[in-house]
C-alpha positions in Angstrom: -10.8 52.3 -2.9 -13.9 53.8 -1.0 -14.1 52.3 2.4 -17.1 53.4 4.7 -17.7 52.5 8.6 -21.3 53.6 9.6 -22.8 53.7 13.0 -25.7 54.2 15.4 -24.9 55.8 18.5 -24.1 59.4 18.9 -20.6 60.3 18.2 -19.4 56.4 18.3 -18.0 57.0 14.5 -16.2 60.1 15.6 -14.2 59.0 18.0 -13.4 55.9 16.2 -12.0 58.3 12.9 -10.0 60.3 15.2 -8.6 56.9 16.6 -7.6 55.8 13.3 -6.1 59.4 11.8 -4.4 59.7 15.0 -2.8 56.0 14.9 -2.0 57.1 11.0 -0.6 60.4 11.3 1.9 59.3 14.5 3.0 56.8 11.5 3.5 59.6 9.3 1.3 58.9 6.7 0.5 62.8 5.1 -3.6 62.7 5.7 -6.3 65.5 4.3 -10.0 65.4 5.3 -11.3 66.2 8.9 -12.5 64.3 12.0 -15.3 65.6 14.6 -15.2 66.7 18.0 -18.8 67.1 19.8 -18.5 69.8 22.3 -20.7 69.3 25.0 -23.0 72.5 26.6 -25.2 71.5 28.7 -28.0 69.2 29.1 -30.3 72.1 27.9 -29.0 72.1 24.7 -27.4 70.4 21.9 -23.5 69.9 21.5 -21.2 72.2 19.2 -19.6 70.5 16.4 -16.4 71.3 14.9 -13.8 70.1 12.7 -10.5 69.6 13.3 -8.4 69.5 9.4 -5.9 67.0 9.2 -3.7 68.6 6.9 -3.4 71.5 9.1 -4.1 72.9 12.8 -7.1 74.4 12.0 -10.5 73.6 14.3 -13.6 75.0 12.8 -17.2 75.0 14.1 -19.4 73.9 11.7 -22.9 74.0 13.7 -24.6 76.6 14.7 -27.1 77.5 17.7 -30.3 78.2 16.5 -31.8 77.8 20.1 -33.5 75.7 22.5 -36.7 74.6 20.8 -35.4 74.6 17.1 -36.0 71.2 15.3 -33.9 72.1 12.3 -30.3 71.1 10.6 -28.1 73.0 13.0 -25.4 72.6 10.1 -23.3 76.0 9.3 -23.3 75.7 5.8 -20.5 78.8 5.8 -18.1 76.9 8.1 -18.4 73.3 6.3 -17.4 74.8 3.0 -14.7 76.5 4.7 -13.6 73.0 5.8 -14.0 72.0 2.4 -12.1 74.4 1.2 -8.7 73.5 3.8 -9.5 70.1 3.4 -9.2 70.0 -1.0 -5.9 72.3 -0.4 -4.3 69.8 1.8 -5.3 67.0 -0.9 -3.6 69.1 -3.4 -0.5 69.2 -1.7 0.0 65.5 -1.7 -1.9 63.2 0.7 -2.1 59.6 0.9 -5.6 59.1 2.5 -8.7 61.2 2.4 -10.8 60.9 5.4 -14.3 62.4 5.7 -15.6 62.8 8.8 -19.2 62.3 7.4 -21.4 61.9 4.3 -24.2 63.5 5.2 -27.1 65.5 3.8 -24.7 67.9 2.0 -23.0 65.5 0.4 -26.1 63.5 -0.8 -27.2 66.7 -2.5 -23.9 67.1 -4.3 -22.3 70.0 -1.5 -20.2 69.4 1.0 -16.9 67.0 0.6 -18.6 65.3 -2.3 -16.3 67.0 -4.8 -13.2 66.5 -2.6 -14.2 62.7 -2.7 -14.4 62.5 -6.2 -11.0 64.6 -6.8 -9.6 62.5 -4.4 -10.5 58.9 -6.3 -10.1 60.3 -9.9 -6.3 61.2 -8.3 -6.1 57.3 -7.2 -6.2 58.7 -3.2 -8.2 56.0 -1.1 -11.1 57.6 0.7 -12.4 56.7 4.2 -15.9 57.9 5.6 -18.5 57.8 7.7 -22.0 57.3 7.1 -25.1 56.9 9.2 -27.7 54.0 8.4 -30.3 56.8 7.4 -28.4 57.5 4.5 -26.8 54.5 3.5 -28.6 53.4 0.7 -28.3 56.9 -1.0 -24.6 56.9 -0.2 -24.0 53.2 -1.8 -25.6 54.9 -5.0 -23.1 57.8 -5.2 -20.7 54.9 -4.7 -21.3 52.3 -7.0 -18.9 49.3 -7.0 -16.2 51.5 -5.3 -17.6 51.3 -1.6 -16.3 49.0 0.7 -17.9 48.2 4.1 -15.7 47.8 7.0 -16.2 47.0 10.7 -16.4 49.4 13.4 -13.1 48.3 14.7 -9.8 50.9 14.5 -7.4 47.9 14.2 -9.2 46.7 10.9 -9.8 50.1 9.6 -6.3 51.3 10.3 -4.9 48.3 8.3 -7.6 48.7 5.3 -6.3 52.3 5.2 -2.3 51.1 5.2 -3.2 48.4 2.7 -4.8 51.0 0.1 -2.1 53.8 0.6 0.7 51.0 0.0 -1.7 50.0 -3.2 -1.1 53.9 -4.4 3.1 53.7 -3.7 2.2 56.1 -1.0 4.9 55.7 2.2 4.8 57.7 5.6 6.7 60.8 5.9 10.5 60.3 7.6 10.0 61.0 11.3 12.9 62.9 13.1 14.8 60.5 15.8 15.4 63.5 17.6 
């Protein structure tokens, strides 16, 4: 019940997960988690990273501007922790699926979304997570036998999500016809 998708190109998995989340939400599935939007700022600087919380309307910036010559991590840990809190609250309200935009350095070190992933799995809620190839071995050490590799195909990923949600007896929310 822990599906993961890997990517190599900048932003390719972000758009894939946004597509999957959009499809599932349009069908009425209650989701918790976050998807990433990269906001381009020009050729001389790195993009801003924003997370859209799937169980609400909040979009939170998780990057910080360290200057044009910086080489350090641009992640704003306070922004990430704010999103984690919002996602955890959404999960507790009753989500059929947890979607995590990235299992990155914070998660590898036991922070970030890692506790929420554990909370979801222990509650029987399936999890979909993106991971880059550089962190894959460490992620597999965390996931153990639970990790299931998925292809970079939105249809296949959405089908996997629907099947896992159905296994837990989750149902899409009724949509108003008018």
